[in-house]
N, C-alpha and C positions, 0 to 999 in steps of 0.2 A: 619384805617388798621395798624396793628402792623408792626414795622420795621423788626421784626424777622419772618414775614410770608413768606418772600422770601428766597429760598434756597441760592441764591447769597448773600443776606445780612447776613445770618447765617454763611456761610463759611467765608465771608469777615470779619465779626466782630470777629469770633473765632480766625482766623489767625492773625488779627491785634492786638487782645488782647494778644495773646501769644507773638507776636513780641514786643509789648510795655512793657509787664511785664519782658520779658527776657532782653531787653535793659536796662530797669530801674534797675533791679537787678544787671546787669553787671556794670553799671555806679556807683551804690551805693557801690558795693564791691570794685571796683577800687579806688573810692574816699576815701573810708574808709582805704584801704590798703596804699594809698599814704599819706594820712594824718597821719596815725599811724607811717609810716616810717619816715615822716618828724619830727613828735614829738619825736620819738626815737632818730633820729640823733641830734635834738636840745638838748635833755637831755644828750646824751653821749658827745656831744661837750662841753656842760657846765661843766659836771663832769671832763672832761679832762682838761679844762682850769683851774678849781679850783685846780686840782691835780698838774698842772704845777706850780701854784703859790707856793704850798707847797714844791714842789721839788726844785724850784729855791731858796726859803727861806732856806731850809735845806742845799743846796749846798753852798749858800753864807755864812751862819753861820759856816759851817764846814771849809770853806776856811779861814774865819776870825780867827777861833779858832786855826787852824793849824799854820797860819802865826803868830798869837799872841804868841803861845808857843815857836815858833822858835826865835822870837825877844826877848822874855822874858829870854831866856837862853844865849843870846849873852853877852860876857864879857864887851863890851863897855857900854851897857845899865846898867849893874850891877855896873860898875865903876862909872858911872854918879850918880847912886842912892846912892852909898856908900860914895860919897864926900859930906857928910852932907846934901844930897838931895838939892843941890843948883838948884833953878828953872831955872836959866839961862843956867847952864851946861846941865841940863836934856832937856831943850827946843831945843838946837841944835841937840842933839842926836835923840830926838823924831822926829824932822822935817826930819832928814836924813832918818830914817826908815819909816816914813809915806809916803815919796815920792816913796818908793819901792812898796807900796800897789797899786792895780789897783783902778782907780776911783778918781775923784777930790773931791768928797763929802764924802770921808771916814772919820769917826770920829777916832781920835787917842788921847787917854787920859792916863795919868800916875799919880798915887797917891803914897805917901810914906807909911811907916809902920803905922803911926797914921791915915791914911785915908785922909790926907790933899792933895787936888788937887795941883799937881805941873805943869802939862801941859795939855791943852785941845786944840787940833787942829781940825778944821773942825766941830766945835760944836756950831756955832753961833745960838743963840736963844734957846739953850737947858738949862733948869734950872740947875745950878751947883749943887744944893742940891740933885736934883733927880739923876744926874749923879754920884755924890759921893755915894749916897745910893746904886745905882746899883753896883758900884765897890766894896763897902764893903760887899755886899751880896755874892760876889763870894767866899770869904773866901779863905781857903787854897786849896780847890779842884777845884775851878773855876766853873762858871755857865753861863748860857745865860739868859738874861732878856730883857725887852722892856719897853718903856715908851713914852709918847707923846712928840713931839717936837713942841713947839708953833709956829704956822704959817706955818709949813712945812709938818706935817703929823706924821707918826709913825717912831721912831728910834729904830732899832734892834741892840743890843749891845751884844758882847761876852767878858767876862772878865776872865783873867787868872792871877795867882800870879806870882810875880818875885821871884824865889827861892834864898835863902841866903845859900851858902855852909857852913857857919860857925854857923848858928843858925837854929833852926827848924822853926821859924816864917819867913814869906816871907819879902823880902826887900820892897815890894810895890805891886801895882796892875796895870796891863796893860789892857786897854779896847780898843777894835776895834769894830766899828759898821758902819752902813749905814742908811741913811735916806730913808724911804719909803714914799715919798710924791707924789706930782703931777707929777713930772718927771718920777718916777718909775711906776706910774699908767698908764701914756701915753705909756711907753715902753711895759708894759704888754698888753695893748690893741692892739698895733701893732703886738705883738707876738701871741696872742690868739684870736684876732678878737672878743673880749668880752669887756664889760664895767667893770671897776674895781673901787672899793671904799675901803678906809682904814678908820677905826674909832676906838674909844676907849671912855670909860666912857659915852656911850650913845650919842656920837656926831661923825659926819662924819668929818674927818680931811682932806681928799684928795679924789678926785674922777674924773673920766673922764666924768661923767655926769654933766649937768649944776648945779650950786649951788642951784637953785630953787627946785631941786628934793632931796636935802640932808635931808630935814626934813622928807620926806616920807621914806627915806632909814634908818634913825637912829633907828627905832624900830627893825630892823632886827639884830642889833648888839647883842641884848640880847638873841636871840634864834638861835643858830647854826643849820644848816640843810638847806633843800630846801624850797623855798618860791615862791609864785606867787603874783605879785602886778602890779598895773597900774600906769604908770608915763606919764603925759602929753597925756593921751588918748591912749598910747600904752601899751600892755600887756607884762610883763617881767617875765622870770624865773630867780631865783637867788639862789645862794648857799653861805651860811655864814659859815666861818671856822676861828678858832683862828690862829693868825700868829705865836704864840709861844706855843710850847707844854709844858704842865705842868699845875699846879693848882694854878697859880698866882691869887691874889685877883682881880686884874684888868687886863683883857686880851685884847690886841690889836687884832682887827678882820679884816678880809678881806671879801669883798662881791664881788662875780663874777656874772655878770648879762648878759643875752642875751635877745634881744627883740623877743618875740614870734610872735608879729604882723609882724615885718619885715622879720623874717626867714620864716614865713608861707605865706607871701604875694604872693609868686609865685603860691601858690595853688589857689588863686582867678582866675588868668589867666587860670590855668589848669582846674579848675571847669567850667569856661566859655567855654573852648574848649570842655570839656566833654559834656556840655549842648548843644552846637551847634552840635557836632557830634551825640548826642542822638536824637536831633530834626530831623537832616537830615536822620539818620538811621530809625527813626520812619516813616518819610515821604516815604522813599524808601520802607520800609516794608509794609506800607499801600498800596502803588501802586502795589507792587508785590502780596500782598494778594488779591487785587481786580482783578489783571490780572489772577491769578491762579483760583480764584473763577469763573471768566468769562469763563476760558477754560473748566470748568466743567459744568456750567449752560448754556453756549451759545448753545451747541447742544441740550440740553433739551428744551431751548427756541424755537429752530428751529422746534423740534418735536411738541411742544405745538402749535406753529403758524400753522403748517401744519394740525394738527388735528382740529384747529379752522376753517381753510379754508374748510376742509372736511365737518365739521358740517354745515357751512354756504351754501356751494355749493352742498352738497350731493354727490360729486365726491369721491368715496372711493378708487380711484386708484392714488390719489395724492402722489408723492414721495418726500422724503427729499433729497435735494442736498448734496452730500458728496464730499468735496474737495479731489482731488487726492493726494496732498501733504499738510499735516498740522502738522508742527513741534510741536505746543503746544496743539494739539487737544487731549482730553482725550480718551484713547483707549476704556474704558467702554462705554462712550457716543457714540463713533464711532460704536461700536458693537451694541448698542441699535438702532442707526439710520439705520444700515444695516439690522438688524432684522425687524425693522418697514417697511422698503422698501420691504423686502421679504414677509412680511405679506400683504402689499398692492398689491404686484404682484400676490399673491395667491388669493386675493379677486378679482382682475381683471380677472384672469383666471376663477374663479368661476362664476363671472358675465357673462362672455362670454358663458360658458357652460350652465349656467342657462337660458340665453337668447335663446340659441339654443334649450334646452329642452322645454322651454316655447313655442318656435315657432313650434316645432314638436308636442307638446301637443295640441297647438291651431289648427294645421292642422288636428289632429285627431278629435277634437271637431267640426271642420268646415265641416267634411265630410257630416254630416247630413244636415247642413245648405246649403252646396253647392248642395247636391242632391235635396233639396227642391227648391233652387233658380233656378236650371237648369230644374227641372220638370215643373215648371210653364210656362217658355217660350216654352218648348217642347209641352206642352198640347195646347198652343195657336197655335203653328205651325201645330200641327196635326189637329186641328179643321179647320185651314185655308186650309190645303191641302184637307181635306174632302170636303170643300166647292168648291174647284177648280175641284174636280172629278165629281161633279154633272153636268149632261148634260144640265140641265136647268139654269145653273149659268149665271147671267147677267154680262155685262161688269163692271158695278160699283162694283158688288160683287167680281169679280176677282181682280180688283184693290185694294179693301179693304183687301182682303186676302193676296195679294202680299205685301202690305204695312205692315200688321201685321207680316208677315214672316220676312221682312227686319228689322223691329224694334226689334223683339225678337232675331234674329240672332246677331244683334249688341249688344243687352243686354248680350247674352251668351258670346260673345267675350270680353266684358268689364269685366264680372265676372271672366273669365279665366285669363285675364291679371292682374287683381287685386290680384287674388289668387297667381299667379306666383310671382308678386312683393313682396308679403308678405312672401311667403314660402322660396324663395331663399335668401341667404346672399347678402346684398347690397355691391357693389363694389364702393368705393368712389374715386373720382378724386380730390385730394386736391390741392389747389392753393390759391394765394392771392385773396381776394374779399372784396368789400365794403359792410358792412352790411346795411347801409342806402340806397345804390343803389339797393340792393336786395329787401329791403322792398318796395321801390317805384315801382320796376318792378312787385313784387307780387301783389301789390294793383291794378296796371293797368290790370294784367291778371285776377284777381278776378272780376273786374268791367266790363270786356269785356262781360260777360254773362248778366249783368244788367246795362245798360247804365245810369240808374237813381240812382244807389247806390252812397252814399257819405261816404268816409272813411277818417277820419282826421288823419294826420301824425304828430307825435311829435318825431322828430329825434334828437339825441344827436350828435352835430358835433365833440365832443371830442373822439368819438369811433375810435380806430386805425383800420387799415386794419386787417382782419382776415385771418388765414390760414384754409380754410374749403372747402367743396364741394358746391360751390355756386348754382349749378343747383338743387341739392337735397334739399338744404335748401330753395330755392325758391319754390320747389314743396310742401314742408311741409307747408310753409306759405300760399300758395294758397289754400290748403285743409282746413286750419284753417279759413282763411278769407271766404271761401265758406260756411262753417258751420255757421259763424257769419252772413253772408248775409241772409241765409235761416231763421235763428232764428229771425232776426229783421224784416223780411218781414211778419212773422206771429205773431209778438209780439205786446204788447200794445203801443210800441213807434215807430211803423212803420212810423208815420208821423214826427218823429224827423229828423231835417235836417242833423244831423251827429251822427247817433246811434252807429257807430263803430269807435274805436280809436286804432291805432297801434303806439306803443311807443318803442323807443330804448333807452338804458341807459348803462353806464359803471359802473359795480359793484365795481371792483377793477382792479389793473393792469393786472390781468390774466383772468378776466371773464367779459362778457357782458350779457345783458338781453333784451328780446323782449316780449312785452306784447300786446295781442290782447283782447280788452274788448268790449263787445256789450251790448246793453240794450234790448235784445230780450226776448223770452219766458222763457229762463232759462232751467235748467235741474232739474228734480225731485230728491230729496235726495236719493231715493232708486235706481235711475238709475246712479247716479254720479260715484260710484265705478266701473261701467262696461263700461264707455265711451271709453276705449281703447281696449275693447274686440273686436276681429274681427267679423264683420257682426252683431254687435249690433247696432241697429238704432231705433229711435222713429218716423222716417218719412216713409211714405208709399213708397216713391220713392227712399229712400236712400239705399246704399249698406252696410253701417256700417263698411267699411274697411279703410276709409280715415284717421281717427285719429290713427288707429293702425299702418298704414304705416308711418305716420308722427312721431309717437313715435320711431319707429325703426330708422328713419333717424336721429332724434335728439340724441338719445342715441348712435348711431354709430359715431356721430361727437363728442362724449365725453361730451354731455350736458344732461339736464334733462328737462322734460315737466310736468307741473302740471295744473290742471283745478279746478277752484272754481266757484260755481254757486248758485244762489237763484232763486226759481221759480217766474216767472213774473217780475224779477228784472234784469236779465242779467247774462252773463257768462264772466269769465276772464281766458284766457289761458296764462300761463307764461312759457317762454322758457329761460333757462340759458345755455350759451355756453362758452367754453374756447376760448381765443384769438387764441391759436394754437391748432388745433384738433389733437388728437393722431394719429400716423401713423399706429398703429396696426400691 
């Protein structure tokens, strides 16, 4: 059977699918937006850090150049250079002015007209030839350049000429610079929360990253711009930019890096939370989908169950219970159940009216039968009276005539009583009764007319007490058992020690069954449809109204009676009754 054959499953699967897809799309969109935002923040932060390095470099060089020009114009420095450029004289003046500059690692160097180095303060480890070349390149106009400082990193230097008032050529060159090595990289990291590396000539000279990663960083020096690389299993974003503006043959470079893996690591926890939230949301959505589906299909299930019970029991008046207050009950299903109950009410009224019409119609058909049944006893009575009028009537003749009159008068009274019982509506006196006790009592009453009769009882002890008219039900059972006794007395199994069986059983919580089976002569197929017709009988002494009255009683108690029979094999009468008879 397909899982989609049930309306409940179809509604449930449809709503669950919509909920799952909606939650999945929402989680995907949120994850994508959060990841994109994080990536954007990372890129913007990296760009800002790289720009800060450039800004700091420009500000530092501007400061050095401004300070250098001020110092170069001081008379004291000019006087020191004019005294035949004595290094000792210049050394003292240079040290005095160098102490005025911020920072202990500031480079302070002075050369004479010929480019000969006179003083170099704070330049330990710097190749003197490279420093002299940088100072010569400043010329008359002054310039900014850079070169590597062995073992320390990159040294940025600004050089200005020392003007000579008496000559067009400068008296010398003053250079001020700062080392951008490991200390500066550490400072930048604390300021920008980024990894920094300085390099030149294809080699990393200083970096806040471990030296083991410098080999992987070196190729970035030759290609300024944005990069993505992996270091020690972590993914990094990097920006490479020159430290010095201009078209120098050898450019010192700065590399600013941020760990993409570390910056986006918080997304893992966020994704986990999203996943857990999605699972919980899907679980709740599935439960709600099933609950909503049940609110629609539960009333339909109740209707289907009721219709199945109607099919099994034949009781077309069964109603669907409708709760007085149902917060989650579907209004359409409630309307359907109410309409169904109205339909069964109409059927019940129609059955009552049909029963009444059938009874009236039966009375019309019975008129001829009654006339015939009454005429026969009257003719016998008339003949007996004629015999009594004879003067020569003997005493035995008179006694026989009186006996015939008495018997036929009793027969007429019995006919009239049965007709009245059948014609008028039966008034039931409902109350609690034990079905098994009624069955035993009916068997005793039926056997009273035949002391040799044997009726086997098969009673179900699980049958609950019934709300019914016990006396009327007993009367119907006695009529049915009487027919069974007469059928077995004339049947082929008359010598059977137990030819009749009465069985009770519980069909379901609301219905019970009574079965009376005999192994008598049976009923001919052409007579079987007429067994409940009033005054239909195949026995010479029968009245033919017992089963008709029994059917009226059973149907009046809310049950139904059916007869199955085979010629010379026996008859079975089955009665199905509700545990609680309708109050009508």
